[in-house]
One Martini backbone bead per residue (centre of mass of N, CA, C, O) as a GRO file, in nm:
protein
   84
    1MET     BB    1  -1.376  -1.147   0.338
    2SER     BB    2  -1.210  -0.968   0.547
    3GLU     BB    3  -0.998  -0.703   0.580
    4GLN     BB    4  -0.808  -0.859   0.788
    5GLU     BB    5  -0.765  -1.134   0.613
    6ILE     BB    6  -0.644  -0.987   0.387
    7GLY     BB    7  -0.383  -0.959   0.190
    8PHE     BB    8  -0.189  -0.756   0.013
    9GLU     BB    9  -0.138  -0.935  -0.238
   10GLU     BB   10  -0.433  -1.015  -0.285
   11ALA     BB   11  -0.545  -0.731  -0.316
   12MET     BB   12  -0.368  -0.655  -0.560
   13GLU     BB   13  -0.464  -0.876  -0.752
   14GLN     BB   14  -0.761  -0.793  -0.753
   15LEU     BB   15  -0.713  -0.504  -0.849
   16GLU     BB   16  -0.580  -0.579  -1.120
   17ARG     BB   17  -0.825  -0.728  -1.237
   18ILE     BB   18  -1.019  -0.490  -1.229
   19VAL     BB   19  -0.860  -0.298  -1.406
   20ALA     BB   20  -0.856  -0.478  -1.657
   21LYS     BB   21  -1.162  -0.486  -1.697
   22LEU     BB   22  -1.207  -0.176  -1.716
   23GLU     BB   23  -1.003  -0.130  -1.955
   24GLY     BB   24  -1.155  -0.312  -2.164
   25GLY     BB   25  -1.477  -0.202  -2.180
   26ASP     BB   26  -1.676  -0.486  -2.151
   27VAL     BB   27  -1.858  -0.349  -1.920
   28PRO     BB   28  -2.119  -0.304  -1.765
   29LEU     BB   29  -2.216  -0.045  -1.580
   30GLU     BB   30  -2.300  -0.194  -1.319
   31GLN     BB   31  -2.037  -0.360  -1.299
   32ALA     BB   32  -1.840  -0.123  -1.301
   33ILE     BB   33  -1.935  -0.004  -1.034
   34GLU     BB   34  -1.874  -0.251  -0.859
   35LEU     BB   35  -1.575  -0.268  -0.931
   36PHE     BB   36  -1.498   0.011  -0.832
   37GLN     BB   37  -1.580  -0.029  -0.537
   38GLU     BB   38  -1.391  -0.269  -0.487
   39GLY     BB   39  -1.131  -0.118  -0.562
   40MET     BB   40  -1.150   0.093  -0.336
   41ARG     BB   41  -1.141  -0.107  -0.103
   42LEU     BB   42  -0.865  -0.233  -0.178
   43SER     BB   43  -0.705   0.030  -0.171
   44ARG     BB   44  -0.755   0.087   0.129
   45ILE     BB   45  -0.625  -0.168   0.238
   46CYS     BB   46  -0.343  -0.122   0.122
   47GLY     BB   47  -0.293   0.151   0.258
   48GLN     BB   48  -0.318   0.050   0.551
   49LYS     BB   49  -0.095  -0.163   0.538
   50LEU     BB   50   0.134   0.033   0.465
   51GLU     BB   51   0.111   0.213   0.713
   52ASN     BB   52   0.171  -0.010   0.920
   53VAL     BB   53   0.452  -0.076   0.815
   54GLU     BB   54   0.582   0.202   0.841
   55ARG     BB   55   0.552   0.212   1.155
   56LYS     BB   56   0.741  -0.052   1.203
   57ILE     BB   57   0.968   0.077   1.056
   58GLU     BB   58   1.309   0.077   1.173
   59MET     BB   59   1.606   0.241   1.245
   60LEU     BB   60   1.931   0.183   1.349
   61LEU     BB   61   2.133   0.426   1.507
   62GLU     BB   62   2.451   0.577   1.544
   63GLU     BB   63   2.465   0.831   1.805
   64ASP     BB   64   2.693   0.922   2.013
   65GLY     BB   65   2.686   0.609   2.126
   66GLN     BB   66   2.380   0.588   2.052
   67THR     BB   67   2.082   0.419   2.030
   68VAL     BB   68   1.843   0.496   1.779
   69LYS     BB   69   1.526   0.563   1.669
   70LYS     BB   70   1.419   0.566   1.321
   71PRO     BB   71   1.244   0.637   1.074
   72PHE     BB   72   1.187   0.514   0.777
   73SER     BB   73   1.369   0.623   0.467
   74PRO     BB   74   1.411   0.562   0.140
   75ALA     BB   75   1.562   0.822   0.055
   76GLU     BB   76   1.804   0.788   0.250
   77GLU     BB   77   1.905   0.514   0.142
   78LYS     BB   78   1.961   0.653  -0.157
   79GLY     BB   79   2.068   0.958  -0.100
   80GLU     BB   80   1.839   1.146  -0.084
   81ASP     BB   81   1.673   1.437  -0.072
   82VAL     BB   82   1.410   1.508   0.174
   83GLY     BB   83   1.375   1.819   0.283
   84PHE     BB   84   1.473   1.846   0.614
   0.00000   0.00000   0.00000
């Protein structure tokens, strides 16, 4: 399955299975290295997909009677100080 075809949830599930196997410690070294490499690939896929989603999420705000687009910030939603 190519990186474009795998969904975020599926990649996360596969990554969780790999982590569980590696944490179990009963994996031969060669297999552990292969699992680690696959885990890194899946981690990269998840990171890229999250970045794409972040770029797409925008909030519409009413400022001075005009609707403006503003990048979504989870910290602002929760009322946290984002330091800007």
